C-alpha positions in Angstrom: -17.5 7.2 60.0 -16.0 5.7 63.0 -13.7 2.6 63.3 -16.5 0.8 65.2 -18.8 0.9 62.2 -16.4 -0.9 59.9 -16.1 -4.0 62.1 -17.7 -6.9 60.4 -20.0 -9.0 62.5 -19.2 -12.9 63.0 -21.0 -14.9 60.3 -24.6 -15.7 61.5 -25.5 -19.3 62.4 -28.6 -21.4 61.6 -30.7 -21.9 64.5 -29.9 -25.3 66.4 -32.6 -27.6 67.2 -32.8 -31.4 68.1 -33.8 -32.5 64.7 -31.3 -30.1 62.9 -29.2 -31.5 60.0 -25.5 -30.8 61.1 -25.1 -28.9 57.8 -27.6 -26.6 58.8 -25.4 -25.6 61.7 -22.7 -24.3 59.4 -21.8 -20.8 59.1 -23.7 -18.8 56.6 -21.5 -17.7 54.0 -22.2 -14.3 52.9 -23.0 -13.3 49.4 -20.2 -11.1 48.0 -20.3 -8.8 44.9 -17.3 -7.4 43.0 -16.9 -3.7 42.4 -15.3 -2.6 39.2 -12.0 -0.8 40.0 -9.7 1.5 38.2 -6.0 0.5 38.4 -2.8 2.3 37.5 0.1 0.0 36.4 3.6 0.4 35.1 5.2 -2.2 32.8 8.5 -3.4 34.1 10.4 -2.6 31.0 13.3 -1.4 33.1 12.9 -3.7 36.1 16.0 -4.8 37.6 17.6 -5.2 41.2 20.6 -2.9 41.2 20.5 -1.9 44.7 19.2 -3.0 48.0 16.5 -1.2 50.1 14.6 -3.9 51.6 15.5 -7.4 52.8 14.1 -9.0 49.8 16.5 -7.4 47.2 19.8 -9.1 46.3 21.9 -7.6 43.6 23.4 -11.1 43.2 20.1 -12.7 42.5 19.8 -11.9 39.0 16.5 -10.9 37.2 15.0 -12.2 34.2 13.1 -9.3 32.7 11.2 -11.0 30.2 9.6 -13.3 32.7 8.9 -10.3 34.8 7.0 -8.7 31.9 5.2 -11.8 31.1 4.0 -12.2 34.8 3.1 -8.5 34.9 1.1 -8.8 31.6 -0.8 -11.6 33.0 -1.8 -9.7 36.0 -2.9 -6.9 33.9 -4.9 -9.2 31.6 -6.4 -10.9 34.7 -7.7 -7.6 36.1 -9.2 -6.6 32.9 -10.9 -10.2 32.2 -12.6 -9.6 35.5 -14.0 -6.1 34.6 -11.5 -3.8 35.9 -9.9 -0.8 34.1 -6.2 -0.6 33.9 -4.3 2.7 33.1 -0.6 2.7 32.2 2.1 4.8 33.6 5.0 5.0 31.3 8.3 3.5 32.7 11.3 5.6 32.8 14.7 4.3 32.0 17.0 4.2 35.3 13.9 3.7 37.6 13.7 0.0 38.0 11.2 0.1 40.9 8.5 2.0 38.9 6.7 -1.2 38.2 5.6 -1.0 41.9 3.1 1.7 40.9 1.1 1.5 44.3 4.1 3.4 46.1 3.8 6.6 44.1 0.6 8.2 45.5 -2.6 7.8 47.3 -5.9 8.8 45.3 -9.2 9.1 47.4 -12.4 10.7 46.0 -10.8 12.0 42.9 -7.9 13.7 44.8 -4.4 12.7 45.1 -1.3 12.9 47.2 2.0 12.0 45.6 4.6 10.2 47.3 7.7 11.5 48.9 10.1 8.4 48.8 12.3 7.4 51.7 15.1 6.3 49.5 17.0 8.5 46.9 16.9 5.6 44.3 13.2 6.2 44.1 12.9 9.9 44.4 12.4 10.6 40.5 9.3 8.2 40.4 7.2 11.2 42.0 7.5 13.3 39.1 6.2 10.6 36.7 3.3 10.1 39.1 2.4 13.8 39.3 2.5 14.2 35.4 0.1 11.1 35.0 -2.3 12.4 37.6 -2.5 15.7 35.9 -3.0 14.3 32.4 -5.8 12.1 34.0 -7.6 15.1 35.5 -7.0 13.8 39.0 -7.3 16.7 41.5 -4.6 17.7 44.1 -1.5 15.8 42.9 0.8 17.8 45.1 3.6 16.0 46.8 3.6 15.0 50.4 5.4 17.1 52.8 6.3 14.2 54.9 8.1 10.9 53.8 5.0 9.1 52.6 5.1 6.0 50.2 1.6 5.9 48.9 -0.6 2.9 48.9 2.5 1.0 50.1 1.6 2.3 53.6 -1.9 3.5 53.1 -4.7 0.9 53.0 -8.3 2.2 52.4 -10.9 0.2 54.3 -14.3 1.9 53.3 -13.9 5.5 54.7 -11.1 4.5 57.0 -7.2 4.7 56.2 -5.1 2.2 57.8 -1.5 4.0 57.9 1.7 2.0 58.4 5.0 3.3 59.8 8.3 1.9 61.0 10.3 1.6 58.0 9.3 3.9 55.0 6.5 6.3 55.8 7.0 8.8 58.6 4.3 8.9 61.4 3.8 12.5 60.7 2.4 11.8 57.2 -0.5 10.1 58.8 -1.6 13.5 60.2 -1.0 15.0 56.7 -3.1 12.3 55.1 -5.9 12.9 57.6 -6.1 16.5 57.0 -5.6 16.4 53.3 -8.3 13.9 52.6 -10.5 14.7 55.7 -10.6 11.1 56.6 -10.1 9.1 59.7 -6.5 7.6 59.9 -5.3 4.7 62.1 -1.6 4.5 62.6 -0.2 1.0 62.7 3.6 0.3 63.7 5.3 -2.3 61.7 8.2 -4.1 63.4 9.7 -6.7 61.1 11.8 -5.4 58.3 10.4 -8.3 55.9 7.2 -6.3 56.0 8.7 -2.8 55.3 5.3 -1.6 53.9 1.7 -2.1 55.3 0.8 -3.6 52.0 3.1 -6.5 52.7 1.4 -7.5 55.9 -2.4 -6.5 55.4 -4.8 -5.9 52.8 -8.4 -4.9 52.4 -10.8 -7.6 51.8 -13.6 -5.2 51.4 -15.0 -2.0 52.7 -15.3 -3.7 56.3 -12.8 -6.3 57.0 -9.1 -7.1 56.3 -6.6 -9.9 56.3 -3.3 -9.5 58.1 -0.2 -10.9 59.5 -0.3 -10.3 63.4 3.5 -10.9 63.9 4.3 -8.0 61.5 2.9 -5.6 64.0 3.8 -4.0 67.3 1.8 -5.4 70.2 -0.2 -2.0 70.5 -1.0 -2.2 66.9 -2.1 -5.7 66.9 -4.5 -5.2 69.8 -5.8 -2.2 67.9 -6.6 -4.5 64.8 -8.0 -7.2 67.0 -10.6 -4.7 68.5 -11.4 -3.0 65.1 -11.5 -6.3 63.0 -12.4 -9.2 65.2 -13.6 -11.4 62.2 -10.3 -10.6 60.4 -8.5 -13.3 58.3 -5.4 -14.1 60.3 -2.4 -15.2 58.0 0.7 -17.2 59.5 4.3 -16.4 58.9 4.9 -19.0 56.1 2.4 -17.5 53.9 3.0 -13.9 54.8 6.8 -14.6 53.9 5.8 -15.2 50.2 3.9 -11.7 50.2 0.4 -13.7 50.4 -0.9 -10.5 51.9 0.4 -8.4 49.0 -3.0 -8.9 47.5 -5.9 -7.0 45.7 -9.6 -7.6 46.4 -12.6 -6.3 44.6 -14.9 -7.4 47.1 -15.3 -11.0 45.6 -12.2 -11.9 43.8 -8.9 -11.7 45.7 -6.0 -11.5 43.3 -3.2 -13.3 45.4 0.0 -15.3 44.9 -0.2 -18.8 43.9 2.4 -19.6 46.8 -0.2 -19.1 49.6 -2.6 -22.2 49.3 -3.8 -21.8 53.0 -4.9 -18.5 52.6 -6.8 -19.4 49.4 -8.7 -22.0 51.7 -9.5 -19.3 54.2 -10.7 -16.9 51.5 -13.1 -19.5 50.1 -14.4 -20.3 53.5 -15.3 -16.6 53.8 -17.2 -16.5 50.4 -14.3 -14.9 48.4 -12.9 -16.2 45.1 -9.0 -16.6 45.1 -7.6 -15.7 41.8 -3.9 -17.1 42.0 -1.1 -15.5 40.1 2.7 -16.0 39.8 4.7 -12.7 40.2 8.1 -14.6 41.7 10.1 -12.6 39.3 9.0 -9.4 41.0 9.3 -10.8 44.5 13.0 -10.8 44.0 12.7 -6.8 44.6 10.1 -7.3 47.4 7.1 -6.7 45.5 3.9 -8.6 44.6 0.4 -8.0 43.0 -0.7 -5.0 45.3 2.9 -3.3 44.7 2.2 -3.4 41.0 -1.3 -1.9 41.6 -2.6 1.6 42.5 -6.2 2.1 42.8 -7.4 5.3 41.4 -10.5 6.0 43.6 -12.8 8.6 41.9 
């Protein structure tokens, strides 16, 4: 499938006549349906900020681990209440960022490529992901040859993979992903260190459209996104800066931070149902809803 086939058309409009009611001229909001998902999550039993590997992290901020666990448990329960399956990755002492399970691998069509982390503080997480994938019967499960932080920088949009680079994942990893999964991969250059992973600046609304923050990308990548997704939801700096785009969509429900009310309005206008959640304690490490959520695609 080519990128062009993934572009969503503008909403159809009712035909205008002299006698038309103004409401009849409003965009027709598409009917959307959720698709049950399988997620992998890791409880933040050892969550802390003991080092700084992104601009969000400050070792002086202090972490309320009990609150982090409470917020994480609410996210997990919310997924399950909406019909999604949640598998659990056992947390490992000494690996405080394991809660951000999305970074550990990329799973597509029942096959996995395990992350090769950019920073030594997270290196040992890869072994835990490899072991879980093997126990779950997921094929492949080999570690990436290039530095590659899983779904942090790899976003599936239907058959297409949008791939970020600039801060964590190496550009060479994109070629590796394309070959390993036999999938079209589109490289996107991140330029703002606050958006160190692609999933902090962009998320898939469904199999054909996305939401993103244009200023997080280089001019050429921004033009590429404009061509591919002309009907995308564009998110401004204030709501991107609270990780409003670190969200998860099942095609209808969008699990999103409660700190981005403007994005909630935009989603409703497009026929999606925002599900606001508070992950403010995990935000101290630069993580949000999507960071905590690895999708296991069978």
